[in-house]
N, C-alpha and C positions, 0 to 999 in steps of 0.2 A: 432489208436491203442495207448493205454497208455503204459507208461514205466514199468520197472520191475527191480528187484534186482537180482544179481547173486553173490552167495557165492562160493569162490574157495579157494584152498589150494596152498600155495607157495611151492617151492622145499624144503625149510627148515622146512616144516610142519606147518607153521603159516597160519592163515586164513585172508582173506580180502573180502570185498564186493565192487561191483561197482553198480551204478545206471545207467541204460540205458534208453534213450528216446525211444519213440515208433518206431523210425527208426533204433534202434539198436546201436546208437552211445553212447559211454560212456560219461556221463555228470558229474559224481562225483566218486571219488575213495577214499576208506578208508585207514587208516593206517593198519599195520599188527597186528594181535591179536594172542596171544598164544592159546586161546581157541575158538572153534566155537561158543560157547554161547556168548562170548564177541562180536564177529562179528554180531551176531543176535541182541544183545543189541544196537549196533551201528546203525543197520538198523532201529530199533524202535526209536532211537533218531532222525534220519533223518526224519522219518515219522512225528514225533512230532514237529520238529523245522523248517522244510523246508519252510513252508508257511510264516514265520516271516522274513520280510526284514531286521530287526535289527540283525539277526543272521548271516548275510553275511559280511565277511571281504573282501573288494575289494582291491586288491594289484597289484603291478607291479614288476615282477621279475628283477633280475640284468641284464638280456638280453633285457629288455624293453618290454617284453610280459605281457599283463594283465592276471590275473587269480583271483580266489577267493577261500576262505575257508568258509565252513559252520561250525558254532560253536554252541555248546550246551549252555544252560543257565549258566553253570559253566565255560564258556569261553574255554572249551576244544575243539580242532578241531575234528569234526566228519568226514569230508571229504574234499578233495581238487579237484579242477577242473584241466583240461588241461590248457596249455598256449593258449591264443587267439591272433589273429592278431590285434585286436583293442578293445578298451574299450566297444564299442557298441556290438561287438561279445560276449564279456564277459558278458555283461548285458543280452543278449539273453540266454546265458548259465544259468545264475541265474534264469531267468524266466522259463526255461525248468526244472530246479530242483524244483522250486516252483510248477509247474504243474504236475510233475511226482513223486515227493517225497512221496506223500501220498499213492502210490501204495501198495497194499497188496500182489502182486505177487512176490514170492521169488523162484528163481531157484537155487537149491542146486547142484553145480557141483562137490561136494566132494564125492558124493555117488557112 
């Protein structure tokens, strides 16, 4: 089963999306957007940029946990991963975004 996107609304009314792998695990989380259309544009940006390895910024948090950001061509962050136990796990996460990012399935949880 391939992955999908879920669009949801935060308590403050802002919108965000997550990309889930086929097993339902969240592999990428967006920033908060004031408009639903902006979240939908973010999804389109992930669909467009997720296959390009150069778009991934591999980082290590202050707590020593590896994570990554997916960036658009303009260097804006489109989405951020969870923290991983190892760099190898982070790299598997990147591979999962590459494999699932082109998904056209969007579940709108705001309806």
